[in-house]
N, C-alpha and C positions, 0 to 999 in steps of 0.2 A: 759522499759516494766516491770511492776510489776510482782511479782511471780505468782499471780492468773492469770493474762493475759498470762504469758508465758506458764503455764500449759494448758490453754484453747486454745492457738494458737500455740502449739509446733510442731504439725505434719507437714510433708512436704506439701508444697502448690505449686500451679501452679503460675508461674510468667508470667503475661499477660502484653503485651506491645502494646501500640498504642498511636499515637500522641494526641488523644482526652483525654487520661487519666490524663493529667495535669490539667484538668478542673473539679472541684467538681461536676458540674451539667451535666456531660456527660451522654450519653445514657446508656453506660455500667454500670455505678454505679447505675443509676435508675433501670436498669434491675436486678442487683444483689439484691437491696433492695426490689424490687417487688417480688422476689423469696424467701424473708425471710432471706437474708444474713445480718449479723451484722457487722457494721463498727468498725474498730479500728483505732485510730489516725487521725490527721489532714492531710490536703493536703499540699504537699511540692512542687507542681508545676512540678512533674516529669511525665514521660510517661510510667510508669509501676505500677503494683499493684500485691500484693500477694493474692491469692484466695484459700481458703481451702474448697473444695466441701463437704467433710464428716462432717465438723463442721459448715458449712455455715457461715464462717467468711471471712472478707477481710480487708486488710490494704493498704493504699496508700503507694507507694514506697517512699523511703527517700534516698537521696544521701549518699553513703558510708555505709548504714546500710542494712544488710541482716537479716531480722527478723527470718526467718525460712529456713530450707533446701529447695531448689527448686527441684521439681520433674523433673527428666530427665536432670537436670543441664542446662536447656535452656529455654528461654522465648518462649511463644506461642502467637498467635494472638487472638483477640476477637472471630473471627469466629471458630478457632480451639477449644477454650475454650467452646463455646456454643455446638459444636458437642459432646465433651466429657461429658459435663454436661447433655445433653439430653439423652445420653446413660446411665449415672449414674441414672437419674430420672426414666428411663424406668425399670431398674432392682432393684432399691432401696428396694422395698418391697418384693422381691422374695428371695427364698432360694438360696444358693450358686450355685447349679447345675440346677436350674429351669429357663426355658426360656419362 
């Protein structure tokens, strides 16, 4: 990972795991791209991906490589990610204590 990419993708990310993620054309990757997420790196045929909501970036997993710290030190499912992402989108434009 080059230094510019490291700075851009340095924050903690969710580690999303699902059997479908080993395929580049899976629904979850299409969903992320439709939401404006930017892809980093090629597909390595693994069942996980790193997703940074605040920077709207994601990277395919790669055997033996941890690109960034994983939030909560545990993988989450696609459904769990979508719940978290929808909450984030709901409050994204609001002030800290505004509901």
